[in-house]
C-alpha positions as CSV (number, residue, x, y, z in Angstrom):
1,M,135.0,52.2,94.0
2,Q,132.9,55.4,93.4
3,D,136.0,57.5,92.4
4,T,137.0,55.2,89.5
5,R,133.4,54.7,88.6
6,L,132.9,58.4,88.1
7,V,136.0,58.9,86.1
8,R,135.3,55.9,83.8
9,H,131.8,57.2,83.2
10,I,133.0,60.6,82.1
11,L,135.7,59.1,80.0
12,R,133.3,56.8,78.2
13,A,130.9,59.6,77.4
14,G,133.6,62.1,76.5
15,G,131.8,64.6,78.8
16,V,128.8,64.6,81.2
17,A,126.5,67.4,82.3
18,P,126.4,68.0,86.0
19,D,122.8,67.0,86.3
20,D,123.4,63.7,84.5
21,C,126.6,63.1,86.5
22,A,124.8,63.6,89.8
23,A,121.9,61.3,88.7
24,Y,124.4,58.6,87.6
25,L,125.9,58.6,91.1
26,G,122.5,59.1,92.9
27,I,123.6,62.2,94.7
28,K,122.8,65.9,94.7
29,K,124.7,68.5,92.6
30,R,126.1,70.2,95.7
31,T,127.4,66.8,96.9
32,L,128.8,66.2,93.4
33,R,131.1,69.1,93.7
34,D,132.6,67.7,96.9
35,R,132.9,64.3,95.2
36,I,134.8,65.8,92.3
37,R,137.1,67.7,94.6
38,H,137.9,64.5,96.4
39,V,138.5,62.6,93.2
40,N,140.9,65.2,91.9
41,E,142.9,65.0,95.1
42,S,143.0,61.3,94.9
43,M,144.3,61.2,91.3
44,D,147.1,63.4,92.4
45,G,148.1,65.1,89.2
46,C,147.7,62.2,86.7
47,A,144.4,63.6,85.6
48,R,141.7,66.0,86.7
49,I,138.0,66.4,86.3
50,V,137.3,69.9,84.9
51,Y,134.1,71.8,84.0
52,D,134.0,72.9,80.3
53,R,131.8,76.0,80.2
54,P,131.1,76.1,76.4
55,S,129.8,72.5,76.4
56,G,128.4,72.6,80.0
57,H,130.0,69.2,80.7
58,Y,132.5,67.7,83.1
59,E,135.5,66.3,81.3
60,V,138.6,64.5,82.3
61,S,141.8,66.3,81.5
62,V,144.6,63.7,81.3
63,E,148.2,64.7,82.2
64,N,149.7,61.2,82.5
65,E,147.9,58.4,80.7
66,D,149.9,55.6,82.2
67,A,149.5,56.9,85.7
68,L,145.8,57.4,85.1
69,Q,145.3,53.8,83.9
70,S,147.3,52.6,87.0
71,W,145.0,54.7,89.2
72,L,141.9,53.3,87.5
73,R,143.1,49.7,88.1
74,G,143.6,50.6,91.8
75,E,147.4,50.1,91.6
76,T,148.3,53.5,92.8
77,P,148.8,53.7,96.6
78,R,146.4,56.3,98.1
79,N,147.2,58.4,101.1
80,A,144.9,57.7,104.0
81,I,144.1,61.4,104.3
82,D,143.0,61.6,100.6
83,R,140.8,58.6,100.2
84,L,137.2,58.4,101.2
85,P,136.7,57.1,104.7
86,S,135.5,53.5,104.9
87,T,135.7,52.5,108.6
88,P,133.5,54.1,111.4
89,E,136.7,55.7,113.0
90,E,137.7,57.2,109.7
91,R,134.2,58.5,109.1
92,V,134.0,60.1,112.6
93,N,137.3,62.0,112.0
94,Y,136.1,63.0,108.5
95,L,132.8,64.2,109.8
96,I,134.4,66.2,112.7
97,Q,136.8,68.0,110.3
98,D,134.0,68.7,107.8
99,L,131.6,70.0,110.4
100,L,134.3,72.1,112.2
101,C,135.3,73.8,108.9
102,R,131.7,74.6,107.9
103,T,130.0,77.9,108.6
104,D,126.7,76.8,107.1
105,W,124.1,74.1,107.8
106,I,124.2,70.6,106.3
107,T,121.5,67.8,106.4
108,L,122.0,64.2,107.4
109,E,121.0,63.3,103.8
110,D,123.8,65.4,102.3
111,L,126.3,63.9,104.7
112,A,125.1,60.4,103.9
113,S,125.4,61.1,100.1
114,M,128.8,62.6,100.5
115,L,130.2,59.5,102.2
116,F,128.0,57.0,100.2
117,V,126.5,55.5,103.4
118,S,123.0,55.3,104.7
119,R,121.3,57.9,106.9
120,S,121.2,55.5,109.8
121,T,125.0,55.0,109.5
122,I,125.6,58.7,109.7
123,S,123.3,59.0,112.7
124,N,125.3,56.4,114.5
125,D,128.6,58.1,113.5
126,L,127.3,61.4,114.8
127,R,126.9,60.0,118.3
128,S,130.7,59.4,118.4
129,V,131.3,62.8,116.8
130,E,129.3,64.5,119.6
131,R,131.4,62.7,122.3
132,V,134.6,63.9,120.7
133,L,133.3,67.4,120.3
134,A,132.1,67.5,123.9
135,K,135.7,66.9,125.2
136,H,136.6,70.3,123.6
137,G,133.5,72.2,124.8
138,L,131.7,71.9,121.4
139,S,128.3,70.6,120.5
140,I,126.1,69.9,117.5
141,E,123.1,72.1,117.0
142,K,120.1,70.6,115.1
143,R,117.3,72.5,113.5
144,P,114.4,71.1,111.4
145,R,114.6,71.9,107.6
146,Y,118.1,73.4,108.1
147,G,120.1,70.4,109.3
148,L,123.0,70.5,111.7
149,R,126.2,72.4,112.5
150,V,128.8,72.7,115.2
151,T,128.5,75.4,117.9
152,G,131.3,76.6,120.1
153,G,134.2,79.0,120.3
154,E,136.9,79.4,117.6
155,M,139.6,78.4,120.0
156,S,137.9,75.2,120.9
157,R,137.4,74.4,117.2
158,R,141.1,74.9,116.5
159,L,142.2,72.7,119.4
160,C,139.9,69.9,118.3
161,L,141.2,70.1,114.7
162,A,144.8,70.1,116.0
163,S,144.1,67.0,118.0
164,I,142.7,65.1,115.1
165,A,145.5,66.2,112.7
166,A,148.1,65.1,115.2
167,D,146.4,61.7,115.6
168,A,146.4,61.3,111.9
169,F,150.1,62.2,111.6
170,L,151.2,59.8,114.4
171,A,149.2,57.0,112.8
172,S,150.7,57.6,109.4
173,D,154.0,56.2,108.0
174,N,154.1,53.6,110.8
175,L,155.1,56.3,113.3
176,T,155.0,54.5,116.6
177,G,155.9,55.4,120.2
178,V,156.8,52.9,122.9
179,G,155.2,49.7,121.6
180,A,152.3,51.7,120.0
181,A,151.5,55.2,118.8
182,P,151.5,57.5,121.8
183,A,147.9,58.5,122.5
184,L,147.5,62.3,122.6
185,G,145.1,62.0,125.5
186,D,147.7,60.2,127.6
187,V,150.4,62.7,126.6
188,E,148.1,65.6,127.3
189,R,147.4,64.3,130.8
190,C,151.2,64.0,131.5
191,V,151.8,67.5,130.3
192,R,148.8,69.0,132.1
193,E,149.7,67.3,135.4
194,A,153.4,68.4,135.1
195,L,152.5,72.0,134.4
196,D,150.0,72.0,137.3
197,E,152.6,70.5,139.7
198,E,155.1,73.2,138.7
199,G,152.4,76.0,138.8
200,Y,153.5,76.9,135.2
201,E,150.6,78.4,133.1
202,I,150.4,78.6,129.3
203,N,147.4,79.2,127.2
204,P,145.4,76.2,125.7
205,V,146.8,76.6,122.2
206,S,150.4,76.6,123.5
207,R,149.7,73.6,125.7
208,Q,148.2,71.7,122.7
209,N,151.2,72.5,120.6
210,L,153.5,71.2,123.4
211,V,151.4,68.0,123.6
212,V,151.8,67.4,119.8
213,H,155.6,68.2,120.1
214,V,156.1,65.7,122.9
215,A,154.0,63.0,121.2
216,I,155.9,63.3,117.9
217,A,159.2,63.3,119.9
218,L,158.2,60.0,121.5
219,A,157.4,58.5,118.1
220,R,160.7,59.7,116.5
221,I,162.8,58.6,119.5
222,N,161.5,55.1,119.2
223,K,162.7,55.1,115.6
224,G,166.2,56.2,116.8
225,C,165.8,59.8,115.6
226,Y,167.2,62.4,118.0
227,V,167.7,66.1,117.9
228,P,171.3,67.4,118.3
229,M,172.1,70.4,120.5
230,E,175.4,72.2,121.2
231,A,176.8,71.9,124.7
232,S,176.7,75.7,125.2
233,Y,172.9,75.7,124.5
234,L,172.4,72.9,127.0
235,E,174.3,74.9,129.6
236,N,172.3,78.0,129.0
237,V,168.9,76.2,129.1
238,G,169.9,74.1,132.1
239,S,169.6,77.0,134.6
240,S,166.2,78.3,133.4
241,R,162.8,77.9,135.1
242,E,161.5,76.3,131.9
243,H,164.1,73.6,132.1
244,A,162.9,72.6,135.6
245,V,159.3,72.4,134.2
246,A,160.5,70.4,131.2
247,G,162.2,68.0,133.6
248,T,158.9,67.4,135.4
249,V,157.2,66.8,132.0
250,A,159.9,64.3,131.1
251,C,159.5,62.4,134.4
252,A,155.7,62.2,133.8
253,I,156.3,60.9,130.3
254,E,158.8,58.3,131.4
255,K,156.4,57.1,134.2
256,R,153.5,56.8,131.7
257,F,155.3,55.4,128.6
258,G,158.5,53.9,130.0
259,A,160.5,56.1,127.6
260,S,163.4,58.1,128.9
261,L,163.8,61.5,127.2
262,P,167.4,62.4,126.5
263,K,168.7,65.8,127.8
264,E,168.5,67.3,124.4
265,E,164.8,66.5,124.1
266,I,164.2,68.0,127.6
267,A,166.1,71.1,126.5
268,Y,163.9,71.5,123.5
269,I,160.8,71.2,125.6
270,A,162.2,74.0,127.8
271,I,162.9,76.1,124.7
272,H,159.3,75.4,123.5
273,L,157.9,76.6,126.8
274,A,160.1,79.7,126.9
275,S,159.1,80.7,123.3
276,K,155.4,80.3,124.1
277,R,155.7,82.3,127.3
278,L,157.5,85.2,125.4
279,V,154.8,85.2,122.8
280,E,152.1,85.4,125.5
281,I,154.0,88.3,127.2
282,D,154.1,90.2,124.0
283,E,150.4,89.6,123.4
284,A,149.6,90.8,126.9
285,K,151.5,94.1,126.2
286,G,149.3,94.7,123.1
287,A,149.5,94.0,119.4
288,G,151.2,97.3,118.9
289,A,153.9,96.9,121.5
290,P,157.5,97.0,120.2
291,P,159.7,93.9,120.4
292,S,162.0,93.6,123.4
293,R,165.4,95.1,123.3
294,D,167.0,91.7,123.2
295,L,164.9,90.6,120.2
296,R,165.6,93.9,118.3
297,R,169.3,93.4,118.7
298,G,168.9,89.8,117.4
299,V,170.5,88.2,120.5
300,E,169.2,85.4,122.7
301,P,166.4,86.6,125.0
302,R,167.1,86.5,128.7
303,R,164.8,85.0,131.3
304,R,165.0,84.9,135.1
305,D,164.3,81.7,136.9
306,D,162.4,81.6,140.2
307,R,165.6,82.2,142.1
308,G,166.3,85.4,140.2
309,R,169.1,84.0,138.1
310,V,169.4,85.1,134.5
311,A,169.5,82.5,131.7
312,R,169.6,82.9,128.0
313,L,167.2,80.8,126.1
314,P,167.9,80.3,122.3
315,L,164.6,80.3,120.3
């Protein structure tokens, strides 16, 4: 593995200059910095590659010799997020996150060196990257001698990153939904159709957060993990407009996944919706608007449902 190869090389030499280190791995100096950052994350505190300015060399600072030797032998479990991607799917997610977080250009050659794959492999991966980005209204701009970069709005970038992060979370630690990990795309469709049916509007970021909340709830419920809620809270939430919307979301989820959400989970979806709506109302009033009287007094905010009834929603 390239990580252990790099660390062993520096340890054997007692220190290696950046140019020599990059030449040993066959990559550029700029890519080398990314490589070293990744290695340090992978070693997770047992050691760290540092740059010694007086000597002008990279050296390995060892904090736990036994743990380092275990890591070098490949005996230390590596988190899926920390290790270098090896499958096409992992590379696509890695490339999306890298490109979305960049403000500068990067060439195909640099991306290939960073992932230790061929230029043609990166070109194939980028086709999949473009398909994912297109779902969020984003695209890849290419320019000769500059390379490529992602173009699109900041909101779209954040939604795309949130979707990838949630997918990684649901796939980790054997988190599974009903039979398999709940696909965010399927959850998103359920939520969107339910909100449309109820005529209930929230902004894209709030909807994405709700999708992630429901997906994780499905995964946890399948593991027998439920959220408790006091009877008084359930009673308060039950008469709200948001609770009716949450019930429609729950019905759509049950129809799609065959999972029945308990009343506590439905109540929490209602609270989630209410809190997002309150934030949006405050934002609409302006950043300098004072908080509502209820919030200033530290009591539960009151909301009216579509019949004019008042309900308190704990946040």
